[in-house]
Each structure stands twice: as structure tokens, then as C-alpha cells.
N, C-alpha and C positions, 0 to 999 in steps of 0.2 A: 328845404335843401341841396341843389348840385351846381362842381363844379364843373368848370368848363376849363379848360389845357387852351391855350393861343400859342399856331408855334411861328414862330416871325424868322424869316436868313436878308439879312442883313446886306445891299452892297460894302465892300474891301474900305476899312476906313473910317466907317455912318458908327460906327459900332458905340467911342464916347454919345455919340449925339444924340439913338436911339434911346444910352440907357440914361440922356438928362433927361428924353423927351415924356418916355415913362415916366420918369420921376411926376412930369405934371397931372400926364392923364392922371397914374394916381390923386395925387391932388387932387384933383374934378373928379375925381370921383368920387370920393367922400360924402358929395351934396346923390348920386348918383342913389336913385328908390329902389329898394333891392338887391346890391350892393354891399357885400357884408368886406373880402380881402381881397387883393392882388399880393404877389410878389412873384418880381423876375430870377430867371436862371438865365445862365446863359453855359452852353456846351462848351467844355476844356479843351475836345477833340477837332473840334466847330468852333472855329470866333468869330464866325460871323450868325451861327443859328442858337436861338434865343427860344424861349419857355416860358410863355406868361398862362402862371394858375390864377384863378381868380374863383372865388367862391359867392354863387347870389343866394337869394334866397328862393328861386322859382326859374325853372327856364322861362318861363314868357318871360320874367323880368332879367332873360339881361337878349331876348331879345328885340325887344321895346327898347334900349339899351343899341342896339345894333341896329336896330332900324333908325335912329336919331340923326337928327342931320348934326351934332356935335359928333357924332359917329361916326360921321363919313365923314368931317370933313378932312377930320384927324389923318380918314381910312384914303383918299386922294392926294394927302397930303403926302404919304405915304409910300404909296405907290409913285408916284411924282419925284421926288430926294432921297429915298433914302433905301427899300424894300428890290433884293435884287430878286424874293418873286412872292409871289398872294399868299398867304395868312393861313393857314389848313388849323380851323379852328376845333375842336377835339371834346363831346361833351359827356361827362361823368357823373350818369345818376345816382344816386344813392345806393342799391346793395352792387353788392361785388360777385353776386349770377347776374349782371343782369354789362352786357355787350358796351365799350362806348361805339355813341352815331361821329364819325366825322366828318364835319358842313367844309367845305368849298367855297371860301369868306367873296360874296359876291356884293355889288351893288346892292342898293334898297328896294332894286328897280327888277332886279332878277329872283 
């Protein structure tokens, strides 16, 4: 089991739309192999900043999802319509001694 922290900054005024879209994505994640659960958190001091915390059976399961066409469509839509900056994903591995690994998300081709 691994935990992924996905940090997003949305355009001002798009917060409600981002939150609604997260709920749609959350529903579709129920069918993704290896996904356990996800939750959305909002920074009360920076209202356009969000953190999605997801638990996955393995890092391979998460990376398979990130490479999927479904995820790529959501990324393209988000970059064009709602995100103020590139998302940054952090992988938290199973032990407290292991430092997190930060991933600067690119498209599947990169």
C-alpha cells in the first residue's frame, strides 16, 4: 500500500467547479484496479490550493492509472480549464524512515 499526495492550484473562481469534478473523478476511481480510497483537502489559508490524498495497492497501480487515457483526458481538461499551475504529486511509501518522492507531473509521453 502506498499513499499519493496530489497538490493542485486552481484558477480563482474555479474552486466549486474543481470540487464538483473531484467528486465525479472519485466516483470513477471506484472502478480502477488498485485504488483503495481518496479524499480532497482544501488549504484554508490559500483557497485555490488543494490536496488529494489517495491510497493505492502499489505504486505500479498508481502509475498505470496515471498513464491511462482516462487520466490523460482529465489532465488535459484541467490544464485547459481550471488549473493555475502544474500539479505536483508526492509518493509516500510505507515506512516513516523513507523520504517522500515528489513527482512533477508531465504528460504520458514525457
